[in-house]
C-alpha positions in Angstrom: -3.5 -0.9 -15.3 -0.6 -2.3 -13.0 0.9 1.0 -10.6 4.3 1.3 -11.0 6.4 0.5 -7.3 8.5 3.0 -5.8 12.1 2.6 -4.1 11.1 4.5 -1.5 7.3 4.7 -0.2 6.2 8.1 -0.3 6.1 9.3 3.5 3.5 11.3 5.0 1.5 11.2 7.9 -2.4 10.5 6.1 -3.3 8.0 3.7 -1.4 9.2 0.0 -2.8 8.0 -3.1 0.4 5.7 -3.5 -1.2 4.2 -0.1 -4.4 3.4 -2.0 -3.0 2.5 -4.9 -0.8 -0.7 -3.2 -3.0 -1.2 -0.4 -2.2 -5.1 -1.7 1.2 -4.8 -1.8 1.7 -3.6 1.7 -0.6 -7.4 2.6 1.6 -9.1 0.7 4.7 -7.9 2.4 3.1 -8.2 5.9 1.6 -11.9 5.0 5.2 -12.6 3.8 6.9 -11.0 6.7 4.7 -13.6 8.5 5.8 -16.1 6.8 9.6 -15.5 7.4 9.6 -14.8 3.8 14.0 -12.9 2.9 13.7 -9.8 1.6 15.2 -11.5 -1.7 11.8 -13.5 -1.9 9.7 -10.2 -1.4 12.2 -7.8 -3.7 12.2 -10.3 -6.8 8.3 -11.5 -5.9 6.3 -8.7 -4.2 8.0 -6.2 -5.2 9.6 -7.0 -8.8 13.6 -6.0 -7.6 16.2 -8.2 -8.4 17.8 -8.8 -5.2 21.4 -10.6 -7.3 21.6 -7.5 -10.0 20.8 -4.8 -7.0 21.0 -5.8 -4.0 21.1 -2.4 -2.1 18.0 -1.5 -4.4 16.1 -4.6 -3.3 16.7 -4.3 0.4 15.9 -0.1 0.9 12.4 -0.7 -1.2 11.5 -3.8 0.7 12.0 -1.6 3.9 10.7 1.3 2.8 7.5 -1.4 2.0 7.5 -2.9 5.2 7.4 0.5 7.5 4.5 1.7 5.1 2.7 -1.3 5.9 3.6 -1.4 9.7 1.8 2.2 9.6 -0.4 1.2 7.9 -1.9 -1.2 10.2 -1.5 0.6 13.6 -4.1 0.4 15.5 -4.4 4.1 15.6 -4.5 4.1 11.8 -7.0 1.5 12.1 -9.3 2.9 14.3 -9.0 6.9 12.0 -10.4 4.1 8.7 -13.0 2.8 10.5 -14.1 5.9 11.7 -13.8 7.4 8.1 -15.4 4.5 6.2 -18.6 4.7 9.1 -19.3 8.1 8.4 -19.1 7.6 4.4 -21.6 4.7 5.1 -19.3 1.9 4.4 -19.9 0.5 7.8 -17.4 -1.3 10.2 -14.6 -3.8 8.2 
C-alpha cells in the first residue's frame, strides 16, 4: 500500500514514522532538485498534486518536502543514522 503524502511534512528534531515511510519521496525530491525540475513537475510527478488546479497547495507541499529532505540529508543526521545502524548491527551504508 502506498503511504499517503501530506501537504505539510510533520516536523521533529528526530526521524519520524512519516520520514521512514516517505524516504523514497525525499530521495526523488532531492534528485529532481539536482536535475533542476520545476516545482510544478515535482508537485505533479512526485507528490501527486495538481499545480494547475491548486498552485498554492502544490508549492507549499513541495517546499515542505524539500525542507525535510534537506534536513534528512544534513551531515549531522547522517552521522547519527550511521551510528544507530552500526549499533543495530546493520553495518555501514
